[in-house]
Backbone bond lengths (Angstrom), bond angles and torsions (degrees), N, CA, C in turn:
res aa  C-N    CA-C-N  psi(-1)  N-CA   C-N-CA  omega(-1)  CA-C   N-CA-C  phi
1 X - - - 1.470 - - 1.534 107.86 -
2 X 1.280 114.97 131.58 1.476 120.61 179.80 1.508 109.16 -119.52
3 X 1.326 115.73 142.00 1.451 120.43 178.05 1.540 108.65 -133.11
4 X 1.300 115.54 133.90 1.454 121.86 166.54 1.530 104.13 -101.32
5 X 1.323 115.06 115.73 1.454 122.98 -176.91 1.525 108.69 -105.29
6 X 1.308 115.77 120.60 1.469 120.76 -178.39 1.522 109.69 -120.55
7 X 1.349 116.31 122.31 1.440 120.71 174.62 1.518 107.69 -74.43
8 X 1.337 116.72 126.30 1.445 119.31 -174.27 1.537 110.80 -128.77
9 X 1.337 114.64 153.36 1.457 120.19 170.50 1.518 109.70 -93.12
10 X 1.369 115.14 -20.13 1.459 121.00 171.49 1.531 107.58 -165.04
11 X 1.321 115.08 152.94 1.458 121.30 176.95 1.504 109.12 -157.97
12 X 1.331 115.46 155.89 1.450 120.20 177.42 1.535 110.18 -152.86
13 X 1.306 116.23 157.56 1.456 123.07 175.27 1.519 106.51 -123.85
14 X 1.347 114.02 123.00 1.481 120.39 178.39 1.526 109.34 -110.28
15 X 1.301 116.05 136.00 1.462 122.69 176.06 1.538 107.01 -128.74
16 X 1.331 114.77 121.11 1.480 119.99 -176.47 1.509 111.94 54.94
17 X 1.342 117.23 37.78 1.439 122.59 176.76 1.534 115.18 79.37
18 X 1.318 117.59 1.32 1.447 122.33 -178.79 1.514 110.89 -110.30
19 X 1.306 118.03 135.80 1.462 121.61 177.67 1.519 110.21 -67.60
20 X 1.338 115.31 119.65 1.458 121.68 177.43 1.539 110.74 -91.75
21 X 1.343 115.81 -38.91 1.451 122.95 179.21 1.516 108.82 -146.00
22 X 1.317 116.55 147.98 1.439 120.98 178.74 1.524 108.68 -151.67
23 X 1.330 117.18 136.96 1.464 121.11 178.78 1.524 110.09 -138.55
24 X 1.337 112.88 163.85 1.478 118.51 170.38 1.538 105.33 -104.27
25 X 1.317 118.28 -133.16 1.479 121.57 -173.24 1.525 111.30 -56.18
26 X 1.328 115.63 129.17 1.460 120.60 179.15 1.493 112.53 164.15
27 X 1.336 114.46 -140.95 1.462 121.96 -173.45 1.535 110.22 -133.79
28 X 1.333 114.55 135.39 1.442 121.01 167.73 1.527 106.76 -102.37
29 X 1.319 116.33 125.42 1.474 121.73 179.64 1.511 109.66 -112.39
30 X 1.321 115.78 120.28 1.443 121.55 169.23 1.519 106.20 -95.84
31 X 1.328 116.41 121.95 1.488 121.40 -169.72 1.520 110.93 -116.09
32 X 1.339 114.75 122.97 1.479 120.62 173.98 1.505 109.64 -108.61
33 X 1.322 117.18 135.02 1.455 124.54 -175.96 1.498 110.80 -120.74
34 X 1.352 116.12 130.25 1.463 120.63 179.47 1.536 109.84 -106.96
35 X 1.325 116.14 168.93 1.472 122.46 -177.53 1.530 112.48 -62.12
36 X 1.339 117.77 -26.16 1.465 118.33 -175.49 1.522 113.40 -102.60
37 X 1.345 117.29 15.89 1.456 120.84 175.79 1.538 110.02 -76.77
38 X 1.323 115.14 148.68 1.462 121.47 -176.62 1.544 110.51 -135.09
39 X 1.317 114.02 -179.77 1.460 120.38 174.95 1.524 111.81 -60.72
40 X 1.319 116.68 -31.83 1.471 121.06 176.88 1.551 110.72 -61.79
41 X 1.328 116.97 -40.22 1.450 120.41 176.53 1.519 111.36 -63.29
42 X 1.310 116.28 -40.08 1.464 121.80 -179.97 1.527 109.80 -62.93
43 X 1.325 116.89 -50.24 1.479 120.99 -178.12 1.530 110.44 -60.27
44 X 1.322 117.30 -46.95 1.465 120.73 -178.43 1.513 111.46 -64.45
45 X 1.321 117.80 -48.23 1.460 121.55 -176.19 1.520 112.36 -67.93
46 X 1.292 118.63 -42.30 1.446 121.28 177.10 1.521 112.31 -61.21
47 X 1.330 116.78 -44.80 1.460 122.05 177.88 1.539 110.31 -62.97
48 X 1.311 117.45 -42.84 1.457 122.33 -179.24 1.530 109.81 -61.25
49 X 1.339 116.97 -46.41 1.450 120.64 -178.05 1.532 111.18 -68.47
50 X 1.302 118.76 -44.73 1.437 122.08 -179.54 1.508 113.45 -59.40
51 X 1.328 116.45 -32.07 1.466 122.14 -176.51 1.532 114.19 -104.34
52 X 1.311 117.28 2.35 1.472 122.56 -179.49 1.520 108.51 -64.60
53 X 1.306 116.80 120.97 1.472 122.01 -177.49 1.542 110.99 -86.78
54 X 1.305 114.72 84.47 1.465 120.27 -177.88 1.522 113.65 -124.70
55 X 1.341 116.06 10.62 1.464 119.96 177.42 1.528 109.14 -110.24
56 X 1.312 115.12 145.17 1.468 120.87 -174.50 1.527 113.04 -69.74
57 X 1.316 115.53 142.34 1.449 121.94 171.14 1.521 109.03 -91.01
58 X 1.299 118.03 -169.64 1.464 121.37 -178.44 1.534 113.40 -64.25
59 X 1.314 117.45 -19.39 1.459 122.97 179.26 1.526 112.74 -98.35
60 X 1.364 115.56 13.93 1.474 121.25 179.76 1.519 113.01 62.99
61 X 1.343 117.25 29.34 1.441 123.07 177.15 1.540 107.55 -108.67
62 X 1.326 117.67 134.19 1.467 120.64 177.90 1.517 109.33 -66.21
63 X 1.332 115.69 95.12 1.457 121.02 -173.91 1.522 112.19 -140.64
64 X 1.350 117.73 6.24 1.427 121.07 -178.41 1.527 109.75 -120.53
65 X 1.325 115.12 146.86 1.455 121.49 -178.77 1.532 111.66 -97.43
66 X 1.297 114.61 172.87 1.474 121.17 173.84 1.529 109.93 -57.68
67 X 1.346 117.04 -39.96 1.470 121.80 177.37 1.529 110.01 -61.77
68 X 1.367 115.78 -45.93 1.448 120.87 -177.00 1.529 113.49 -58.73
69 X 1.360 115.65 -37.38 1.480 119.14 -175.26 1.529 111.08 -97.46
70 X 1.319 118.72 -2.08 1.476 122.26 -173.44 1.522 111.10 54.74
71 X 1.349 114.80 43.54 1.436 121.22 -176.96 1.499 113.12 -73.23
72 X 1.332 115.03 162.33 1.455 122.89 -179.81 1.519 109.67 -93.51
73 X 1.332 117.20 163.16 1.448 123.51 -177.22 1.533 109.49 -141.26
74 X 1.335 114.19 141.10 1.453 120.98 163.83 1.520 107.46 -123.95
75 X 1.322 116.67 133.30 1.476 121.82 176.74 1.539 108.60 -112.88
76 X 1.333 116.63 125.43 1.434 122.24 -179.00 1.535 108.28 -123.67
77 X 1.338 115.82 125.25 1.459 119.78 177.16 1.543 109.06 -69.73
78 X 1.330 115.63 137.84 1.458 118.46 -179.85 1.526 109.28 -148.30
79 X 1.323 116.27 93.78 1.456 122.25 -177.58 1.535 112.55 -62.42
80 X 1.340 116.78 -24.64 1.463 119.78 -177.55 1.529 113.14 -66.41
81 X 1.340 117.06 -14.28 1.464 119.25 174.11 1.516 112.71 -66.14
82 X 1.304 116.93 -19.14 1.459 122.32 -179.64 1.544 111.50 -90.73
83 X 1.299 117.54 8.26 1.467 121.83 -175.85 1.527 111.83 -62.40
84 X 1.327 114.22 141.60 1.460 121.62 170.08 1.530 106.95 -107.32
85 X 1.303 115.00 129.94 1.498 120.66 -179.07 1.515 111.82 -119.22
86 X 1.307 116.41 20.88 1.478 120.73 -176.71 1.497 113.42 -67.67
87 X 1.307 118.71 -37.80 1.453 122.61 -178.14 1.490 112.49 -113.71
88 X 1.295 117.24 130.54 1.459 122.17 175.19 1.511 112.96 65.89
89 X 1.315 115.61 -163.12 1.459 121.81 -175.80 1.508 113.30 -112.87
90 X 1.316 116.78 -2.20 1.448 120.32 177.32 1.535 109.44 -104.21
91 X 1.344 117.37 116.73 1.486 118.08 -177.89 1.525 112.14 -61.09
92 X 1.317 114.56 147.25 1.453 121.66 173.94 1.507 108.80 -103.30
93 X 1.310 116.61 134.65 1.467 121.56 179.76 1.501 112.13 -109.83
94 X 1.331 116.99 23.47 1.463 121.22 -176.14 1.535 112.96 -62.10
95 X 1.337 117.30 -24.47 1.470 121.22 -178.68 1.536 111.75 -82.75
96 X 1.323 117.36 -12.15 1.449 120.94 179.49 1.519 109.02 -73.36
97 X 1.329 115.16 137.78 1.468 120.27 179.50 1.527 110.47 -67.40
98 X 1.313 115.78 141.99 1.475 121.71 172.78 1.529 109.39 -67.88
99 X 1.313 117.17 156.41 1.463 120.65 -176.45 1.530 114.43 -52.63
100 X 1.332 118.27 -37.94 1.469 119.12 -179.01 1.525 113.64 -64.06
101 X 1.330 116.98 -22.36 1.455 122.16 174.57 1.521 110.08 -96.09
102 X 1.305 117.45 -45.19 1.466 123.05 -173.05 1.512 113.29 -67.69
103 X 1.334 118.37 -43.36 1.464 119.18 -174.89 1.523 112.31 -60.49
104 X 1.356 119.33 -48.86 1.475 118.23 177.55 1.528 113.17 -60.80
105 X 1.337 117.86 -38.13 1.457 120.35 178.49 1.522 111.80 -67.95
106 X 1.314 116.97 -39.42 1.461 122.13 175.98 1.516 110.86 -60.56
107 X 1.344 115.97 -45.98 1.450 119.91 178.69 1.522 112.25 -65.35
108 X 1.339 117.18 -37.81 1.462 121.18 178.41 1.535 110.67 -67.55
109 X 1.353 116.06 -37.50 1.474 118.15 177.21 1.502 109.85 -63.04
110 X 1.339 119.31 -45.20 1.440 121.79 178.43 1.528 111.20 -58.23
111 X 1.331 116.69 -46.69 1.467 121.30 178.77 1.522 110.59 -60.15
112 X 1.339 117.78 -41.06 1.457 121.76 -177.13 1.522 110.58 -68.01
113 X 1.323 118.61 -44.25 1.466 118.76 -179.36 1.532 110.66 -69.21
114 X 1.318 116.93 -31.36 1.458 119.68 173.71 1.531 109.60 -63.18
115 X 1.308 118.13 -42.64 1.444 122.52 178.38 1.541 111.54 -65.33
116 X 1.347 115.68 -42.86 1.480 119.48 178.88 1.510 112.54 -65.05
117 X 1.311 117.06 -32.98 1.468 120.73 -177.16 1.541 111.28 -97.28
118 X 1.314 116.42 -12.02 1.461 122.58 -178.81 1.543 110.36 58.71
119 X 1.348 115.57 42.05 1.442 120.45 176.95 1.522 109.58 -160.35
120 X 1.329 116.51 159.01 1.476 120.94 176.23 1.508 109.27 -70.99
121 X 1.328 115.40 146.90 1.459 121.33 174.32 1.521 108.57 -120.12
122 X 1.328 114.70 158.40 1.459 120.99 176.54 1.539 109.54 -85.83
123 X 1.299 115.59 166.33 1.454 118.66 178.96 1.541 108.96 -155.43
124 X 1.318 112.32 168.59 1.445 120.99 169.41 1.535 107.79 -89.20
125 X 1.294 116.11 -166.60 1.452 122.54 173.82 1.527 107.13 -118.59
126 X 1.331 115.55 121.76 1.456 119.86 -176.69 1.512 111.38 -53.27
127 X 1.342 116.78 126.64 1.441 122.35 175.13 1.531 114.98 82.06
128 X 1.327 117.33 -5.66 1.463 120.28 -179.48 1.536 111.45 -77.41
129 X 1.324 115.85 156.44 1.465 120.80 171.24 1.517 105.97 -82.48
130 X 1.362 115.57 106.19 1.442 120.34 -174.89 1.506 111.04 -111.77
131 X 1.326 114.72 152.12 1.455 122.58 171.50 1.501 105.31 -112.71
132 X 1.316 116.00 115.66 1.458 121.35 -178.53 1.528 107.48 -104.33
133 X 1.327 115.10 123.40 1.455 120.41 178.02 1.524 107.25 -116.30
134 X 1.335 115.82 139.77 1.447 119.11 179.84 1.522 110.98 -153.88
135 X 1.319 115.43 155.29 1.439 122.55 166.84 1.507 105.45 -113.87
136 X 1.329 114.53 105.30 1.445 121.79 -177.28 1.515 106.89 -74.02
137 X 1.320 117.75 120.93 1.448 123.33 -175.15 1.516 110.61 -91.17
138 X 1.302 116.32 110.53 1.465 120.92 178.73 1.528 114.08 133.27
139 X 1.272 120.67 -67.01 1.479 128.27 -5.42 1.553 110.61 -73.73
140 X 1.296 113.07 146.04 1.476 121.32 173.19 1.516 107.23 -124.31
141 X 1.326 116.35 115.72 1.451 123.51 177.93 1.527 108.15 -135.84
142 X 1.310 116.55 125.20 1.475 121.68 -176.60 1.521 107.68 -130.12
143 X 1.349 115.15 136.50 1.469 121.29 177.10 1.519 107.97 -105.06
144 X 1.313 115.65 128.37 1.478 120.85 179.37 1.522 109.01 -124.32
145 X 1.307 115.24 132.81 1.487 121.18 179.99 1.551 106.11 -122.29
146 X 1.322 115.48 119.90 1.486 119.85 -178.46 1.521 112.44 -66.21
147 X 1.317 117.61 -14.86 1.466 119.93 177.65 1.536 111.52 -88.07
148 X 1.335 118.26 -2.32 1.454 123.04 177.02 1.528 110.10 -120.69
149 X 1.337 115.10 56.24 1.471 120.65 -176.87 1.550 112.68 -74.54
150 X 1.299 115.54 -29.28 1.480 118.55 -171.26 1.516 110.69 -118.06
C-alpha cells in the first residue's frame, strides 16, 4: 500500500462538478493499493499517518501530528501510484489491485483512519473521474510505502 501524504490548508474532491469532500487544515491522502496488501498494511499505514509529525508547533517546527491538531483528512484512491515505469514509456498498472480487492481495502483504510483519529474523514469515490483541488501547505509532501517499513 502506497500513500502520498500532503499537508494542506484546504482540499476538496469534485465529482461531476459537485463537491464530494472538502476540508480545511489537515492531510490529503492519495492511496494506492496492490494485490498483496492486507489488513496489516492498513493498520500500520493508518497509524503512521495519524501520528506523523508534520504540523508546526508554537516554534514553527514540524513537531505535531494530525491527532495533535485535530486535523481533517480526505482519502482518495489512486491506482496510478502502483505504476511500473521500468520498461518503455507507457506505465504498467499490473501491480494495482483489481476493484474486487481494492474497494474493500480502501473502505477498511478509511474506517481505520477514522478510528485512529476518532472523527469522520472525507473521501473520493473509488473509480470515479475526480478533480482534486488542494493548497499544499509548506509544501509538505511525503510518500509512504507499507512494504518499506524497516
